N, C-alpha and C positions, 0 to 999 in steps of 0.2 A: 340543817338550815345554812344557806349560803349568805355571805356578806356581799354587798354591792354598793355602788355609789349611784344614786339616782341621776338621771339626765338633768333634772332641774330641782333645785331646792328653793321653794318660795321664800324661805327666811333669808336667803342670801342672794338669790337671782331676781332682782327687781329692775324694772325699767328706770333708768336714769333719764334717758331722752327717748321720747316716742317720736318716730319718724313721721313726716307728713304722709298722708295716704298714698299719693302718687309715687313717692319714693319707696314706700313699703311694697306696693304692688310691683314695681320694677325689680326690686331686690328679690321678691318671691319668684317672679318669672325667670330672672337670671339664674337663680339657684336651681330651679327645676330643670332648666336647660343643661346646666353644668352636671347635675346629678343623674340625669337620664342615662348617661353612659356608664354609670358605676357598675362594676362586676358584682352580680348578686352572690357569687361564690367566694368573694373576697371579704372576709369578716371585717377587716380594717376599713375598706371602702364603704361597707354598709354602715359601720359606726359613724364614719365621717359624714355620710349622706344623711343619716338620721339626725345627727347633731345639727347640721346646717339647716335642714328642713324644719326642724323643731324651732329654731330661733327665728327663721324668716316668717314662719306661721305665727309665732308669738308676737313678733313685731307687727305683722299685718293685722291681727286681731286687736292689738292695742291701738293701732292707728284708726281702725274702724270705730272702736269704742270711743276714742277721743273725739272723732268727728261727730259722733252721735251724742256726745256729752254724757256717756255712761262710763262706768268703771266697774269691771267685774273682777272678782277674785278668781284665782286659779281653780 
């Protein structure tokens, strides 16, 4: 069995500030453009891309939920 650190820990990684939806959409688009050129054969680049995309997606979903007046658990 191997030991690992998860990308996200719901007990510690919570939203303090949820961005407005237009800001979250812009950040997601910007991050997609930035990470499009990541080298798939470079482990570190893939980890950085996964981390960045995870957090902009998390922000985007939180902003959508806030706009709809819903709150979802992970």
